[in-house]
N, C-alpha and C positions, 0 to 999 in steps of 0.2 A: 502492499498499498504507500509505503515511504519513494518507494521509486514512482509509483505514477501521480503522486504527491508532484515529485519533483517535476516528471515532466510538463502538468501541467499549469505551475505556474510558469514555467521557461516559457510552454504556450501562450501565456494570461499575458508576459514580460512581452515576450514578440511581437506580438499581436497590438501591445500599446507603444511601442515603439516606432514601427509602423506606419501604425493612427502616425504620433510626432512628424515623423517623419514627410506624413502625405501633407500636413499641418504645413510646414515649413515650405514645401515644394509647393502649397497653394498660393502663399505669398508670393510667388514672382510668374504666377499664372494669370490669363486675361481675366475679368471680370466672369463672362460666362461660364467658364472652367472653373476658375476657383467657386462656382456657387455648388456646381456639381459634386465636385472634391469635399467642398465639407459636407453636403448632404452623406455622401458614401461615408464619410469620416463618423458622423453620426450613424449611421447603420452599424458599420465598424463596432464603437464604444457601447453599441445595445450588444450587440452580439458577444461583445467582450465581456459584460455586464451579466448576460445568459449564463455564460461559461462559468464564472465567477461563482455565481448562485446555486450553478448545479452542483460543485466539484463540493460548492458550501453543503449544501442540502443532502450528498453521498457521504461523506465524512461522518457527519450528522446521524445519520438515519444508521450508518454501521458501526456510531459509536458502544451500542450496547452487545456488538459482538465482539467488539475491540474485549471490553471489560469483562465478558464473559469470558473469552480465549488467556485473558489477564492471569484472571484469577484462578483458572484450571491448570495452568503453568504453573501459580507461585504455590499452588497445592499440592500439586506433582512435585516438585523442587523439595518441597515439605516430606514427603515421602521417602522419594529418595534419599534424602540427608536424612531422615528415622533408619529406613531399611539401613545405613549405611553405621549410624553409629550403634543399632542393636548386632549388626555384624561386629562392629571393632569393640565393642562390649564382649561380648563372646569369644571372639578371640583372646583379648584380655586378661578373662577369666580363665580360660583353657590355660592359656599360659603360667598365670598365677598356681594356679594348681597344678601343673607338670614341674614347677619349679620345687615346691613343697614336699611332691611327691619323693623329688630327688634330694631332697636332704635329708 
C-alpha cells in the first residue's frame, strides 16, 4: 500500500507541475489560446482534486483492514515470543537438572 501511495502522490505532483507549466505558457499565448488553456487547466485541477479525494477515501476505507492486520501481527509476535520464552525456559530447566545430576 505504501508503494501505491507513493506512486499516487507522485502522479498528483506531476499533474500539479504540468498545470503550473501550462499556466506559465498561457501567459505568453494569444488571448483566445489563453482562454482555452485556462479552461483546460481548470478541468485538470478538478481531475487532480478528484484523484486526490478518491485516494483519500481508499486510504480511509481500508483503515479498518490495516488496523486488523496490525493487531493480528502484534498478537502473532506475542505468541511467537511466548513460545520461544517457554522453549528457552524449558531448556534452562533441563540444563539445570542435568547439572544437578552430574554434581
